[in-house]
C-alpha positions in Angstrom: 83.2 108.1 73.8 86.7 107.9 72.5 88.1 105.7 69.7 89.0 102.2 70.8 90.7 99.2 69.3 87.7 97.0 68.6 88.8 94.0 66.5 90.8 90.9 67.2 94.3 91.2 65.8 96.0 88.2 64.1 97.9 86.1 66.6 96.4 87.9 69.7 94.2 86.4 72.3 91.4 88.6 73.4 90.0 88.3 77.0 87.1 90.6 76.5 84.1 90.2 74.1 84.8 91.3 70.6 83.2 94.6 69.7 82.8 95.7 66.2 81.9 99.3 66.1 84.2 102.3 66.6 81.5 104.0 68.7 78.7 102.8 70.8 76.7 105.6 69.1 77.0 107.5 65.9 76.9 110.9 67.7 74.1 112.1 65.5 71.1 113.7 67.2 67.7 112.4 66.3 65.4 115.3 67.1 62.3 114.8 64.9 59.0 114.0 66.5 56.7 111.5 64.7 54.6 114.4 63.3 57.7 116.3 62.2 58.9 113.2 60.4 55.4 112.7 58.9 55.7 116.3 57.5 59.3 115.5 56.4 58.1 112.5 54.4 55.3 114.3 52.6 57.6 117.2 51.6 60.2 114.6 50.5 58.0 112.2 48.7 57.3 114.7 46.0 53.9 116.3 45.6 55.6 119.1 43.7 57.7 116.9 41.4 56.4 118.3 38.1 57.4 115.4 35.7 54.8 113.2 37.4 52.0 115.3 35.9 53.2 115.7 32.3 55.9 113.2 31.3 53.4 110.3 31.0 51.0 112.5 29.0 53.7 113.5 26.6 54.2 109.8 25.8 50.5 108.7 25.9 47.8 111.4 26.0 45.3 108.8 27.2 47.1 108.3 30.5 45.1 109.0 33.6 47.6 110.9 35.8 45.5 110.8 38.9 44.5 107.2 38.4 48.2 106.1 37.9 49.2 108.0 41.0 46.5 106.2 43.1 47.6 102.8 41.7 51.1 103.6 42.6 50.0 104.7 46.1 48.2 101.5 46.7 51.2 99.3 46.0 53.7 101.8 47.5 51.7 101.5 50.8 52.8 97.9 51.0 56.4 99.1 50.6 55.8 101.6 53.4 54.7 98.7 55.7 58.1 97.1 54.9 60.0 100.3 55.7 58.0 100.7 58.9 58.6 97.1 60.0 62.3 97.3 59.3 62.8 100.8 60.8 61.0 99.8 64.1 63.2 96.7 64.3 66.4 98.5 63.4 65.9 102.2 64.3 69.4 103.2 63.3 71.1 105.7 61.1 71.6 104.5 57.6 68.1 103.5 56.3 68.1 101.3 53.3 71.9 100.5 53.7 71.4 99.1 57.1 68.2 97.2 56.1 69.8 95.5 53.1 73.2 94.8 54.5 71.7 93.2 57.6 69.0 91.1 55.9 70.5 90.3 52.5 74.3 90.4 51.9 76.7 93.1 53.2 78.3 93.5 49.8 74.9 93.8 48.0 73.5 96.3 50.5 76.6 98.4 50.4 76.9 98.4 46.6 73.2 99.1 45.9 73.0 102.1 48.2 76.5 103.3 47.4 75.4 103.3 43.8 72.7 105.8 44.8 75.4 108.3 45.9 76.5 108.9 42.3 73.3 108.2 40.4 70.7 109.5 42.9 71.8 111.6 45.8 74.2 113.8 43.9 71.8 114.1 41.0 69.0 115.0 43.3 71.1 117.8 44.9 71.1 119.4 41.4 67.5 118.5 40.8 66.5 120.0 44.2 68.1 123.3 43.2 66.5 123.1 39.8 63.1 122.7 41.4 63.7 125.9 43.5 64.6 127.8 40.4 62.1 126.5 37.9 59.0 125.8 40.1 59.6 128.8 42.4 61.7 131.7 41.2 60.7 131.5 37.5 56.9 131.5 37.8 57.0 134.1 40.6 59.0 136.6 38.6 57.3 135.8 35.3 53.8 136.0 36.8 54.6 139.3 38.5 56.0 140.6 35.3 52.9 139.7 33.3 50.5 141.1 36.0 52.4 144.4 36.3 53.4 144.7 32.6 57.1 144.7 33.5 59.3 143.0 30.9 62.3 143.3 33.1 60.8 140.8 35.6 59.9 138.5 32.7 63.5 138.6 31.5 64.8 137.9 35.0 62.4 134.9 35.3 63.6 133.5 32.0 67.2 133.6 33.3 66.2 131.2 36.1 64.7 128.7 33.7 67.8 127.2 32.2 71.6 127.5 32.3 73.4 129.6 34.9 70.1 130.6 36.7 69.3 127.2 38.2 73.0 126.5 38.6 73.5 129.4 40.9 70.3 128.8 42.7 71.4 125.2 43.4 74.8 126.4 44.6 73.3 129.0 46.9 70.5 126.9 48.3 73.0 123.9 48.8 75.4 126.2 50.7 72.7 127.5 53.0 71.4 124.0 53.6 74.8 122.6 54.4 75.7 125.5 56.7 72.4 125.1 58.6 72.8 121.3 58.9 76.5 121.7 60.0 75.5 124.1 62.7 72.5 122.1 64.1 70.1 119.6 62.8 67.6 121.2 65.2 67.7 124.3 63.1 66.6 122.4 60.1 63.7 120.9 62.1 62.5 124.3 63.1 62.8 125.7 59.6 60.9 122.7 58.3 57.8 123.8 60.2 57.8 127.1 58.2 58.3 125.1 55.0 55.5 122.6 55.9 52.7 125.1 56.8 53.6 127.4 53.9 53.4 124.5 51.5 50.0 123.4 52.9 48.7 127.0 52.3 50.1 127.1 48.8 48.8 123.7 47.9 45.3 124.4 49.1 45.2 127.8 47.4 46.4 126.3 44.1 43.9 123.5 44.2 41.0 125.9 44.9 42.1 128.3 42.1 42.4 125.4 39.6 39.0 124.2 40.6 37.4 127.6 40.2 39.0 128.6 37.0 37.2 127.5 33.8 39.0 126.2 30.8 37.9 129.2 28.8 39.3 131.6 31.4 42.6 129.7 31.4 42.9 129.8 27.6 42.3 133.6 27.6 44.8 134.2 30.3 47.4 131.8 28.8 47.1 133.6 25.5 47.5 137.0 27.2 50.5 135.9 29.2 52.3 134.2 26.3 51.7 137.2 24.1 53.4 139.4 26.7 56.3 137.0 27.2 57.1 136.1 23.6 54.7 138.0 21.3 52.2 136.6 18.9 48.6 135.6 19.6 46.6 132.4 20.1 49.4 130.5 21.8 47.1 128.0 23.4 45.7 126.7 20.1 49.1 127.1 18.3 50.8 124.8 20.7 48.2 122.1 20.1 48.1 122.5 16.3 51.9 122.5 16.0 52.1 119.3 18.0 49.3 117.6 15.9 51.2 118.6 12.7 54.4 117.0 13.9 53.6 113.6 15.2 51.4 114.2 18.2 48.1 112.3 18.4 45.3 113.3 20.7 43.3 110.8 22.7 39.6 110.7 23.7 39.8 107.4 25.7 41.6 106.4 28.8 44.8 104.4 28.1 45.4 101.5 30.5 49.1 101.3 29.4 49.5 105.0 29.7 48.0 105.0 33.2 50.3 102.2 34.3 53.1 104.3 32.8 52.4 107.0 35.4 53.2 104.7 38.3 57.0 104.3 37.8 57.3 108.1 37.4 55.3 108.6 40.6 57.2 106.0 42.6 59.5 108.0 44.9 61.4 107.8 48.2 60.5 107.3 51.9 62.8 108.3 54.7 62.9 109.8 58.2 65.1 110.6 61.2 62.8 110.5 64.3 62.5 110.1 68.0 60.8 106.9 69.2 61.8 105.2 66.0 61.4 101.7 67.6 57.6 102.3 67.8 55.8 100.5 64.9 52.8 102.8 65.4 55.0 105.8 64.9 56.7 104.3 61.9 53.3 103.4 60.3 52.1 106.9 60.9 55.3 108.3 59.3 55.9 106.0 56.4 52.4 104.5 55.6 50.4 107.6 56.6 52.8 110.0 54.9 52.8 108.0 51.7 49.0 107.7 51.5 48.5 111.4 52.2 51.2 112.4 49.6 49.6 110.2 46.9 46.1 111.6 47.6 47.5 115.2 47.4 49.3 114.3 44.1 46.2 112.7 42.6 44.1 115.7 43.5 46.5 118.2 42.1 46.9 116.1 38.9 43.1 115.9 38.6 42.4 119.6 39.0 45.2 120.7 36.6 43.9 118.4 33.8 40.4 119.6 34.4 41.3 123.2 34.0 43.8 123.2 31.2 42.4 120.2 29.2 44.3 116.9 29.0 45.0 116.8 25.3 46.4 120.3 25.3 48.6 119.5 28.3 49.8 116.4 26.6 50.6 118.4 23.4 52.4 121.1 25.5 54.4 118.5 27.4 55.3 116.8 24.0 56.5 120.2 22.7 58.3 121.1 25.9 60.1 117.8 26.1 61.8 118.4 22.7 60.7 114.9 21.5 60.4 116.5 18.0 62.7 119.4 17.2 60.3 120.7 14.6 57.9 121.8 17.3 58.6 125.1 19.0 58.7 124.9 22.8 55.9 126.8 24.6 56.8 130.3 25.7 55.6 129.3 29.2 56.5 125.7 30.0 53.7 123.4 31.2 55.0 122.8 34.7 52.0 123.1 37.1 53.4 126.1 39.0 53.9 127.9 35.7 50.4 127.2 34.6 49.2 128.5 38.0 50.2 132.0 36.7 47.0 131.9 34.8 44.8 131.4 37.8 44.8 134.9 39.2 45.4 138.5 38.5 46.4 139.2 42.0 50.2 139.5 42.8 49.4 138.6 46.4 47.6 135.4 45.6 50.4 134.5 43.1 53.0 135.0 45.8 51.0 132.9 48.3 50.7 130.1 45.8 54.3 129.9 44.7 56.2 130.6 47.9 55.1 127.3 49.5 56.1 125.4 46.4 59.5 127.1 46.5 60.0 126.3 50.2 59.1 122.6 49.5 61.8 122.6 46.9 64.3 124.0 49.3 63.3 121.3 51.8 64.2 118.8 49.1 67.7 120.3 49.0 68.0 119.8 52.8 66.6 116.3 52.6 69.1 115.1 50.0 72.0 116.2 52.2 70.4 114.7 55.3 69.8 111.4 53.6 73.3 111.1 52.1 75.2 112.0 55.2 73.3 109.5 57.4 74.0 106.8 54.9 77.7 107.7 54.6 78.1 107.9 58.4 76.5 104.4 58.8 78.9 103.0 56.1 81.9 104.6 57.8 80.9 103.3 61.3 80.8 99.8 59.8 84.2 100.4 58.4 83.5 100.0 54.7 84.1 103.8 54.1 87.1 105.6 55.7 86.7 106.6 59.3 86.9 110.4 58.7 83.5 110.2 56.9 81.7 109.4 60.2 83.4 112.1 62.2 80.7 113.8 64.1 81.5 117.2 65.7 81.2 116.8 69.5 79.9 120.4 69.7 77.2 120.4 67.0 76.6 116.6 66.8 76.6 116.9 63.0 78.8 115.0 60.4 80.8 118.0 59.3 83.1 116.3 56.8 80.3 114.4 55.1 78.3 117.6 54.7 81.3 119.4 53.1 82.0 116.6 50.7 78.4 116.5 49.6 78.2 120.2 49.3 81.2 120.2 46.9 80.1 117.3 44.8 76.3 117.7 44.7 75.9 121.4 45.3 78.6 122.6 43.0 80.0 119.9 40.6 76.7 118.2 39.8 74.8 121.5 39.8 77.1 122.7 36.9 77.0 119.4 35.1 73.2 119.0 35.3 72.4 122.5 34.1 75.2 123.4 31.8 76.4 120.2 30.1 74.4 119.9 26.9 71.7 117.2 27.0 72.9 115.8 30.3 69.4 116.0 31.8 68.4 113.2 29.5 70.7 110.8 31.4 69.2 111.6 34.7 66.5 109.1 34.0 68.9 106.9 36.1 67.5 108.7 39.1 64.2 106.9 38.9 65.8 103.6 37.8 68.2 103.3 40.7 65.7 104.4 43.2 63.4 101.6 42.1 66.3 99.1 42.3 66.9 100.2 45.9 63.2 99.7 46.7 63.4 96.2 45.3 66.4 95.4 47.5 64.7 96.7 50.6 61.4 95.0 49.8 63.3 91.7 49.4 65.2 92.3 52.6 61.9 92.8 54.4 60.5 89.6 52.9 63.4 87.4 54.2 64.0 89.4 57.4 62.1 86.8 59.6 64.6 84.1 58.5 67.9 85.9 57.9 67.8 87.8 61.2 65.7 85.6 63.4 67.0 87.0 66.7 66.2 90.6 65.7 62.8 89.7 64.1 61.6 87.8 67.2 61.8 91.0 69.3 60.6 93.4 66.5 57.1 94.9 66.8 56.2 93.8 63.3 56.7 90.1 64.3 53.3 90.1 66.0 51.5 90.6 62.6 51.0 87.5 60.4 48.5 86.3 57.8 48.1 82.7 59.0 51.7 81.4 59.4 53.2 83.9 57.0 54.7 87.1 58.4 53.0 90.3 57.2 56.3 91.9 56.4 57.1 88.9 54.1 53.8 89.3 52.2 54.2 93.0 51.8 57.9 92.6 50.8 57.2 90.1 48.1 54.3 92.1 46.6 56.3 95.4 46.9 59.3 93.8 45.2 57.3 92.4 42.4 55.5 95.8 41.9 58.8 97.7 41.9 60.4 95.2 39.5 57.4 95.7 37.1 57.7 99.4 37.4 61.4 99.2 36.6 60.6 97.1 33.5 58.0 99.7 32.3 60.3 102.5 33.0 63.2 101.0 31.1 61.2 99.7 28.1 57.7 101.1 27.5 58.6 104.8 27.0 60.9 103.9 24.2 58.3 101.6 22.5 56.2 104.7 21.9 56.8 106.5 18.6 59.1 109.1 20.1 62.5 109.8 18.5 65.2 110.7 21.0 68.1 110.7 18.5 68.0 114.4 18.1 69.0 114.7 21.8 72.0 112.5 21.4 70.2 109.9 23.6 70.9 106.2 23.7 68.1 104.5 25.5 70.4 102.0 27.3 73.4 104.2 28.0 72.3 105.3 31.5 71.5 101.7 32.3 75.0 100.6 31.4 76.4 103.4 33.5 74.3 102.3 36.5 75.5 98.7 36.1 79.1 99.7 35.8 78.8 101.9 39.0 77.2 99.0 40.9 79.9 96.5 40.1 82.6 99.2 40.7 81.3 99.5 44.3 81.1 95.7 44.6 84.8 95.5 43.7 85.6 98.3 46.1 83.8 96.4 48.9 85.9 93.3 48.5 89.1 95.3 48.1 88.3 97.2 51.2 87.5 94.0 53.1 90.8 92.4 52.0 92.8 95.5 53.1 91.2 95.6 56.5 91.9 91.9 57.0 95.6 92.6 56.2 95.7 95.1 59.1 93.8 92.7 61.4 90.3 94.0 61.1 87.4 91.7 60.2 84.8 93.7 58.3 82.4 90.8 58.3 82.0 91.1 62.1 80.4 94.5 61.7 77.6 93.1 59.7 76.7 90.5 62.2 75.4 93.2 64.6 72.8 95.9 64.3 74.8 99.2 64.3 74.5 101.7 67.2 72.0 104.6 67.1 
């Protein structure tokens, strides 16, 4: 449908009903089945995100990783109910942006999610490529080098661990993802089936091998591998002893605070582009079901890793690898779970089968970040708060070409360089978790007030049939999810820095990234009101757009 003049102009009398959208449809094609979106969510939520398994242990060796993940999963399931309820009522491109701008305030919904562009989406583009390189390419090459006695492969693997290695991997994987998504979203859906089933095979194989490998066998193989990679002997014990001599304290009891600390690290995103999105049953399967399955998979992986490698040793290795104390040498083989998996087998074939699915999951993350950002940007542009060209959808491919190109340049190239090559920059990417949690709080609150702020939409929404007494179920889940997310944000911002860990050697200021996030948020708020004033000057009322639910 062509562009039309859709707003009242000053001084004109309109004889037709006012329309507020530049298109009756976004032009995007929604080609995911519920099962495909279920797989999408599990790959996206982050079973492979390695910091979940070791960051809390570096700060508190008594933390129960699997316990913290299950606690997080229980509360996150309530957030999933909110997402399912809102998505079935407003099955539109834009996700959190649409939910918050229609249930809370337009300026708040825009600024909160736009803040994610700089502090989450673009960062995650770099993080996605880093995951491909560090969790996939590095352990595959290093493991094959150790098994075959080939130092050249080990050297190649080390190149992909830091610096230009992960930078180039991010640039290449981002370029491939952008080209595929520009050509056809259906291509991505088909590729995701390969990623999904290969990931399931790798995950199952890794869990079985961790379960069937004794701690003694792991120690022997770790010492052999470390000796081949960096020389020396007894690396397993040396890592623990060096940490103990330089401020690390082992634990023999479960720490409640440490276990709670796992939850803000484990709290991650939920999203999906599907067919039949108006079905609450489908949305519950995708969001609630996908979240529960992901959390169980994460908990199982965390449990078997700790069982095999020993929790106190993994905590000490994470402490050393995190550079919390510069006096401790970093392990020759970092304690990421896929790197530790090198020790589980002497078979190159089994190693390949274990790692390739993890690598493909990481590549899916690269795709997912681009998909998420472009859908949000298109929705903002259709509303009018971002320039019109951002929502241009190719009539031939039905994909937002300009938005993909913009994100490829900023996230795939600029942020890839900054994240991997600017000294100590990774420390400031803690904002990724903080702003995601802020977004969850906003959407949870939006779900809580949805029955009152958008009564006409709520009355026809599938979720409106579910109440606890007189109180809407989505309100109960929204209030609890918002309180949980706010608590997680508090722990994330404060508790890690109450532990006896000195970050000064990294040039880190604990509040700096928070100041940056706040500045970006208010910068987008200012932009919103300036944009609204500009549009009013040329006869366009931006407020009208937010009175309606946008087109699919």
